[in-house]
C-alpha positions as CSV (number, residue, x, y, z in Angstrom):
1,M,15.3,2.0,-121.3
2,G,15.6,2.8,-125.0
3,K,16.4,6.1,-126.5
4,D,14.8,6.5,-129.9
5,A,13.3,4.1,-132.4
6,T,13.6,6.6,-135.3
7,Y,16.4,5.1,-137.3
8,S,14.8,1.7,-137.6
9,L,11.6,3.4,-138.8
10,V,13.8,5.3,-141.3
11,L,15.2,2.1,-142.7
12,M,11.7,0.7,-143.0
13,A,10.4,3.8,-144.8
14,R,13.2,3.8,-147.2
15,E,12.4,0.2,-148.2
16,W,8.6,0.6,-148.1
17,D,8.0,0.1,-151.8
18,Q,9.8,-3.2,-151.7
19,L,7.4,-4.7,-149.1
20,S,4.4,-6.7,-150.1
21,A,0.9,-5.2,-149.9
22,S,0.0,-7.6,-147.0
23,T,3.2,-6.7,-145.1
24,K,2.5,-3.0,-145.5
25,Q,-1.0,-3.4,-144.3
26,E,0.1,-5.4,-141.3
27,I,2.6,-2.7,-140.3
28,L,0.0,0.0,-140.8
29,D,-2.5,-1.9,-138.6
30,I,0.1,-2.3,-135.8
31,R,1.0,1.3,-135.9
32,A,-2.7,2.4,-135.9
33,N,-3.5,0.3,-132.9
34,G,-4.1,2.7,-130.0
35,F,-4.1,5.9,-131.9
36,G,-7.9,5.9,-131.9
37,Q,-7.9,6.4,-128.2
38,L,-6.2,9.8,-128.5
39,K,-9.4,11.8,-128.7
40,E,-8.2,15.0,-127.0
41,T,-6.2,17.6,-128.8
42,V,-4.4,20.9,-128.2
43,T,-3.3,23.2,-131.0
44,T,-0.4,25.6,-131.0
45,P,0.7,27.9,-133.8
46,H,2.8,25.1,-135.4
47,F,1.6,21.8,-133.8
48,V,-1.4,19.6,-133.1
49,L,-1.0,17.5,-129.9
50,H,-3.1,14.3,-129.7
51,Y,-3.5,12.6,-126.3
52,T,-5.9,11.0,-123.9
53,T,-6.6,11.1,-120.1
54,Q,-8.1,7.6,-120.0
55,G,-6.6,4.1,-120.0
56,N,-3.1,2.9,-120.5
57,E,-2.2,5.7,-122.9
58,A,-3.2,8.4,-120.5
59,V,-1.0,11.4,-119.8
60,P,-0.6,12.5,-116.1
61,A,-3.9,13.8,-114.7
62,Q,-2.4,16.6,-112.7
63,D,-3.9,20.0,-113.7
64,N,-2.7,22.5,-111.1
65,D,-3.8,25.5,-113.1
66,R,-7.3,24.1,-113.5
67,N,-7.5,25.0,-117.2
68,G,-9.0,21.5,-118.1
69,I,-5.7,20.4,-119.7
70,S,-3.1,18.1,-118.2
71,D,-0.1,20.0,-116.9
72,Y,2.0,17.5,-119.0
73,I,0.3,18.7,-122.2
74,D,0.5,22.4,-121.2
75,I,4.3,21.9,-120.8
76,A,4.5,20.0,-124.0
77,A,2.7,22.6,-126.0
78,E,4.9,25.4,-124.7
79,S,7.9,23.3,-125.3
80,W,7.0,22.6,-128.9
81,E,6.9,26.3,-129.8
82,R,10.3,26.8,-128.0
83,V,11.7,23.9,-130.1
84,W,10.3,25.4,-133.3
85,N,11.7,28.9,-132.5
86,R,15.2,27.5,-131.6
87,E,15.6,25.0,-134.4
88,I,13.8,26.7,-137.2
89,V,14.0,30.4,-136.5
90,E,17.3,30.8,-134.6
91,L,19.3,28.0,-136.0
92,S,17.9,28.3,-139.5
93,Y,17.1,24.6,-140.2
94,P,14.5,23.9,-142.9
95,A,11.1,23.2,-141.5
96,P,9.8,19.7,-141.8
97,L,8.2,18.8,-145.1
98,G,4.6,20.2,-145.3
99,T,5.1,22.8,-142.6
100,P,4.4,25.6,-141.8
101,A,1.6,25.5,-144.3
102,Q,0.2,22.6,-142.3
103,K,0.6,22.0,-138.6
104,F,2.9,19.2,-137.4
105,H,1.2,16.3,-135.6
106,V,2.4,14.8,-132.4
107,Y,0.9,11.8,-130.5
108,Y,1.4,10.9,-126.8
109,R,1.4,7.1,-126.2
110,D,2.8,4.5,-123.8
111,L,6.0,3.6,-125.5
112,R,7.2,1.6,-122.4
113,S,11.0,1.8,-122.8
114,Y,11.4,4.5,-125.5
115,Y,11.5,8.2,-125.1
116,G,9.9,8.8,-128.5
117,A,10.2,8.3,-132.3
118,A,9.8,10.3,-135.5
119,Y,8.0,8.3,-138.2
120,P,9.0,9.2,-141.8
121,Q,6.3,9.0,-144.4
122,N,6.1,9.3,-148.2
123,V,9.8,8.9,-148.9
124,V,10.9,10.3,-152.2
125,L,14.2,9.3,-153.6
126,Q,15.5,12.2,-155.6
127,S,18.9,10.9,-156.7
128,T,21.3,8.0,-156.1
129,T,24.7,9.7,-156.9
130,P,27.0,10.8,-155.5
131,V,25.1,9.5,-152.4
132,P,21.4,8.6,-152.1
133,L,19.3,11.7,-151.5
134,G,15.7,11.9,-150.6
135,T,13.1,13.6,-148.4
136,A,10.1,12.5,-146.3
137,S,7.3,14.0,-144.3
138,G,6.5,12.6,-140.9
139,Y,4.9,12.7,-137.5
140,I,6.2,12.2,-133.9
141,V,5.2,9.9,-131.1
142,V,6.3,10.8,-127.6
143,E,6.1,8.7,-124.4
144,N,3.0,9.6,-122.4
145,D,4.4,10.0,-118.9
146,F,8.1,8.9,-118.5
147,Y,7.2,7.1,-115.3
148,E,9.1,3.8,-115.6
149,G,12.7,3.2,-116.6
150,F,13.7,6.7,-117.4
151,P,16.6,8.3,-115.5
152,P,16.7,11.7,-113.8
153,N,18.1,14.8,-115.4
154,D,18.8,18.3,-114.1
155,E,15.1,19.2,-114.2
156,D,13.7,15.8,-113.1
157,V,16.3,15.6,-110.4
158,T,14.8,12.5,-108.6
159,G,13.2,10.8,-111.6
160,N,10.0,10.4,-109.6
161,E,8.3,13.6,-110.4
162,V,4.6,13.5,-111.3
163,I,5.4,15.6,-114.4
164,R,8.7,14.5,-115.9
165,S,9.1,17.8,-117.7
166,G,12.8,17.5,-118.4
167,A,12.5,14.2,-120.2
168,L,9.5,15.5,-122.1
169,K,11.3,18.6,-123.3
170,V,14.5,17.0,-124.5
171,T,12.6,14.2,-126.3
172,Q,10.6,16.9,-128.2
173,A,13.8,18.7,-129.2
174,H,15.4,15.4,-130.3
175,E,12.5,14.1,-132.3
176,F,11.7,17.3,-134.0
177,M,15.3,17.5,-135.3
178,H,14.7,14.1,-136.9
179,A,11.6,15.5,-138.7
180,I,13.9,18.3,-139.9
181,Q,16.5,15.8,-141.1
182,F,13.8,14.0,-143.1
183,N,13.5,17.1,-145.2
184,I,17.2,17.4,-145.8
185,N,18.3,13.8,-146.6
186,V,16.4,10.9,-145.1
187,F,19.0,8.5,-146.7
188,Q,21.8,9.6,-144.4
189,S,23.6,7.4,-141.8
190,G,22.2,6.5,-138.4
191,W,25.3,8.0,-136.7
192,L,24.5,11.4,-138.2
193,F,20.8,11.2,-137.5
194,E,21.3,10.4,-133.8
195,S,24.5,12.2,-132.8
196,H,22.9,15.4,-134.3
197,A,19.5,15.0,-132.8
198,T,21.0,14.3,-129.4
199,W,23.1,17.5,-129.9
200,A,19.8,19.3,-130.5
201,E,18.6,18.5,-127.0
202,D,21.4,20.5,-125.6
203,A,21.1,23.2,-128.3
204,V,17.5,23.9,-127.2
205,Y,17.7,23.0,-123.5
206,D,21.3,23.5,-122.3
207,D,20.5,23.2,-118.6
208,L,18.7,19.8,-118.7
209,N,21.6,17.6,-119.7
210,D,19.7,14.3,-120.1
211,W,22.1,13.6,-123.0
212,R,25.0,13.2,-120.6
213,W,23.8,9.7,-119.8
214,Y,25.2,8.5,-123.1
215,I,28.7,10.1,-122.8
216,N,30.5,7.2,-121.1
217,R,29.4,4.8,-123.8
218,F,31.1,7.1,-126.3
219,L,34.3,7.7,-124.2
220,I,34.8,3.9,-123.5
221,N,36.6,3.4,-126.9
222,P,38.6,6.5,-127.9
223,D,40.7,4.3,-130.1
224,A,37.8,3.7,-132.5
225,P,37.0,5.9,-135.5
226,V,34.7,8.6,-134.2
227,F,32.0,7.6,-136.8
228,N,32.0,4.1,-135.4
229,R,31.3,5.1,-131.8
230,Y,28.1,5.1,-129.8
231,V,25.6,7.3,-131.8
232,Y,23.9,9.1,-128.9
233,G,27.1,9.7,-127.0
234,S,28.6,11.1,-130.2
235,A,26.7,14.3,-129.3
236,F,30.0,15.0,-127.4
237,F,31.7,15.3,-130.8
238,M,28.9,17.4,-132.2
239,N,29.1,19.7,-129.2
240,Y,32.8,20.0,-129.7
241,L,32.3,20.9,-133.3
242,S,29.7,23.6,-132.6
243,E,31.7,25.1,-129.8
244,T,34.9,25.1,-131.8
245,Y,33.6,26.2,-135.2
246,G,30.3,27.9,-134.4
247,V,26.7,26.7,-133.9
248,D,26.0,26.8,-137.6
249,V,28.5,24.0,-138.3
250,T,26.0,21.2,-137.6
251,R,23.5,22.6,-140.1
252,E,26.3,23.0,-142.6
253,I,27.2,19.3,-142.1
254,W,23.7,18.3,-142.9
255,M,23.6,20.5,-146.0
256,Q,26.8,18.8,-147.2
257,A,25.2,15.5,-146.4
258,K,23.0,15.9,-149.4
259,T,25.9,15.1,-151.6
260,N,28.5,13.5,-149.3
261,S,28.8,10.5,-147.0
262,T,28.7,11.3,-143.3
263,P,32.5,11.4,-142.8
264,N,33.0,13.5,-145.9
265,A,30.2,15.9,-144.9
266,V,32.0,16.5,-141.6
267,R,35.4,16.8,-143.2
268,V,34.2,19.4,-145.7
269,A,31.8,21.4,-143.5
270,A,33.8,21.4,-140.3
271,F,37.4,21.0,-141.4
272,G,37.5,22.6,-144.8
273,G,38.2,19.4,-146.7
274,S,41.2,18.0,-144.7
275,W,41.3,15.8,-141.7
276,E,44.3,17.6,-140.2
277,A,42.3,19.8,-137.8
278,M,40.7,16.6,-136.4
279,K,43.9,16.0,-134.4
280,A,42.8,18.7,-131.9
281,F,39.8,16.6,-130.9
282,A,41.9,14.0,-129.2
283,P,43.2,16.3,-126.4
284,A,39.8,18.0,-126.2
285,E,38.2,14.6,-125.6
286,Y,40.7,13.7,-122.9
287,L,40.1,17.0,-121.1
288,L,36.3,16.8,-121.6
289,D,36.8,20.2,-123.2
290,I,33.2,21.3,-124.0
291,S,31.2,23.8,-121.9
292,D,29.0,21.2,-120.3
293,F,32.0,19.8,-118.4
294,T,34.3,22.9,-118.1
295,S,31.9,25.7,-117.3
296,D,28.4,24.4,-116.6
297,G,27.3,23.8,-113.0
298,A,27.1,20.4,-111.2
299,S,24.7,17.8,-112.5
300,V,22.8,14.9,-111.0
301,I,24.2,12.8,-113.8
302,P,27.6,11.2,-113.0
303,R,30.7,12.8,-114.4
304,P,32.2,11.3,-117.6
305,R,35.2,8.9,-117.4
306,N,37.9,8.6,-120.0
307,T,39.3,5.2,-120.9
308,I,43.1,5.3,-120.1
309,R,45.1,2.8,-122.2
310,A,48.0,2.7,-119.8
311,R,49.3,4.4,-116.6
312,H,52.9,4.5,-115.6
313,S,54.5,5.5,-112.2
314,S,57.9,3.9,-112.4
315,Y,60.7,4.7,-114.9
316,P,62.2,4.1,-117.4
317,V,59.2,3.0,-119.5
318,S,59.4,1.1,-122.8
319,V,56.2,-0.2,-124.4
320,T,55.5,-1.7,-127.8
321,V,51.8,-1.8,-128.8
322,P,51.8,-4.9,-131.2
323,V,49.9,-5.6,-134.4
324,S,46.3,-6.4,-133.8
325,T,45.2,-10.0,-134.4
326,R,41.9,-11.7,-135.0
327,Q,42.1,-13.1,-131.4
328,E,43.2,-9.9,-129.7
329,A,42.8,-6.3,-130.6
330,N,45.7,-4.0,-129.6
331,R,43.4,-1.1,-128.8
332,A,45.7,1.3,-130.7
333,P,44.1,4.1,-132.6
334,W,42.3,3.6,-135.8
335,G,42.1,6.6,-138.1
336,L,40.3,9.5,-136.3
337,G,40.8,7.7,-133.0
338,A,43.3,8.2,-130.1
339,N,44.9,6.6,-127.1
340,F,45.5,8.2,-123.6
341,I,48.7,7.2,-121.7
342,E,49.2,8.7,-118.3
343,F,52.5,9.3,-116.5
344,I,52.5,9.8,-112.8
345,P,55.6,11.3,-110.9
346,A,58.0,9.0,-109.1
347,G,60.0,11.9,-107.8
348,R,60.9,15.2,-109.4
349,G,62.8,16.0,-112.6
350,D,62.5,16.2,-116.4
351,L,60.2,13.7,-118.1
352,T,61.2,12.8,-121.7
353,I,58.7,10.9,-123.8
354,S,59.5,9.4,-127.2
355,F,57.0,8.1,-129.7
356,D,57.3,6.0,-132.8
357,G,54.3,5.2,-134.9
358,E,54.1,2.7,-137.8
359,D,55.1,4.5,-141.0
360,G,52.6,5.4,-143.7
361,F,49.9,6.9,-141.4
362,V,49.1,10.5,-140.5
363,W,50.2,10.3,-136.9
364,R,49.9,13.3,-134.7
365,G,50.7,13.7,-131.0
366,Y,50.1,15.8,-128.0
367,V,51.0,15.8,-124.4
368,V,48.6,17.2,-121.8
369,A,50.5,18.5,-118.7
370,T,48.3,18.7,-115.6
371,P,49.5,21.2,-113.0
372,T,49.7,20.5,-109.4
373,R,46.9,21.9,-107.3
374,G,46.6,25.7,-107.6
375,K,49.1,26.1,-110.4
376,G,46.9,27.0,-113.3
377,A,45.2,25.1,-116.1
378,A,46.3,22.0,-118.0
379,E,48.5,22.7,-121.0
380,Q,48.2,21.0,-124.4
381,I,51.7,20.7,-126.1
382,P,52.1,19.3,-129.6
383,V,54.7,16.6,-130.1
384,T,56.7,17.2,-133.3
385,L,56.9,14.0,-135.4
386,D,59.2,13.5,-138.4
387,S,58.3,11.9,-141.7
388,G,58.8,8.5,-140.0
389,S,56.3,9.3,-137.3
390,L,59.1,9.5,-134.7
391,G,59.4,12.3,-132.1
392,S,60.1,13.2,-128.5
393,I,59.3,15.9,-126.0
394,T,60.7,16.8,-122.6
395,V,58.4,18.2,-119.8
396,H,60.4,20.1,-117.2
397,D,59.5,20.2,-113.5
398,F,57.6,17.0,-113.6
399,G,56.5,16.2,-110.0
400,S,56.8,19.8,-108.9
401,R,54.9,22.0,-111.4
402,W,53.2,19.1,-113.1
403,S,51.3,16.4,-111.2
404,Q,50.6,14.3,-114.3
405,V,51.5,14.2,-118.0
406,T,49.4,12.4,-120.6
407,L,50.7,11.2,-124.0
408,I,47.9,11.3,-126.7
409,P,48.7,9.7,-130.1
410,T,46.1,10.1,-132.8
411,I,45.7,9.5,-136.5
412,A,44.4,12.5,-138.5
413,D,43.1,10.4,-141.3
414,V,40.8,7.5,-142.1
415,A,42.7,4.3,-141.6
416,G,41.1,0.9,-141.7
417,R,42.8,-0.8,-138.8
418,E,44.4,-0.4,-135.4
419,V,47.9,0.9,-136.1
420,P,50.8,-0.3,-133.8
421,Y,53.3,2.0,-132.2
422,S,55.8,2.2,-129.4
423,Y,56.8,4.7,-126.8
424,T,59.4,5.3,-124.1
425,A,59.7,7.6,-121.1
426,T,62.6,8.5,-118.8
427,L,62.7,10.7,-115.7
428,E,66.0,12.5,-114.9
C-alpha cells in the first residue's frame, strides 16, 4: 500500500521543460489512458468529480438513497465542500491556482496501491533566490474504491466496508492541501509537502486518524534530525507545532517557505528565528504529547511506540556513547534529534543522573519523571547544563513516588553528525 505519488509528480513537473518532446508525449499518453472511461460527472460549488460505474475504474455501485449516484460519489462530493471550507475558509490558505473562478477537477480511478495523487501542471518558476519559488495549477486523482491493501481507520473500522468513506475523506483532505501548496511554492521539499498534507487530514477530519499508521515509522529514529525522518509520520511534529503555537503556524511556515528552506521556514515561523524552543519537542515526543494520544478516544490503530536507546534497572550506571564510525552508528542525537534513556527502580531512594555532552554543541536536557499509579501526571524537569555541556539532577523518592525516570538529551541546533556523550546514575 502506497500513500501518495504527489511528490514524484512534482519533481517531474518541475523538470518538464527539460524533457524531450517525445518523452513528454509518452508521459501524457500514459496519464491519459483510462481517463476517457470517466464519463459520469457530479458538480459541487467548487469541484467537478469525474467517475464511472463500469469496468475496472468503477466506483462502488451502492446507491442506498436511490438518487442515481453512487453513495461513494455522494460522500466524496460532500467531503470536497467540507475540505474547501476547512482549508480555504477557516484556515485561510490560498485557493489552488485558477480557483474559485474555475472549478477544481477530480478523477476517480483504480490506483491499485495508492490513496491518491495531486498532479501539478503549468509550473512557473518565478525566482531562484534566496530559494527556488514557483507556482502550478493542478488536478487530483483519487482511488476509486479503497478495496484492496488499505488499512482500517476509525470510520472504516474493519477495512472491509462497501463504502470506505474514512479513507476517501482523508485522501481528499490530503491531496487538496497539495493543490494549495502548488500555489504557494511548488519548489519546496518533499518533507514539507507530505508532513503538512498529512497534518491536513487531521485538521479536517480529527476523528478518522488514518494518519496514525505512519507514526511508528517516525518514532523509530528519534536521534535523527526531524527533517530527515519519515515524511508522512512527521505529521506528528506538525501536530505538535499547531497545538503548541496555534493552528495558523503551519500556514505561516508555508508563507515563509516562499523565501526560506524548509528548516529555516520552520525556525522563523514557529520558533521566532532561534532553534532554542525546539528543545521542548524532545520530551513532548517521548510523552506522545499531542491531543490525538493524550485526550482523544481509543482507536482501531495500534498505539505508537517510542524507541528507547537504553533501559537501566541496576545501579550504579556509567555509559559512554562513543563516536560514530562508518561501520557503526552510535545512535546519539544529531541536531534537532534526541535520545530516550529509561531508569527503572531497584529499591527506593534518591536517583542522581549526571550528563556530559561533547563540547561545542547546543546540548539541552530533560528528565521525565513518571509517577507510580494514581499519583498524578508525569513531570518534565529541565537539567541545567554548564558551558561544557555538563550537569546533573537528583530525583527524590525514586521507587516510591516515581515508577520510572527518563533522561532525554537533545541538541537544539542543526548539527551534521551523531554527537557522542556520557552519563552516570546512582541510587542512594
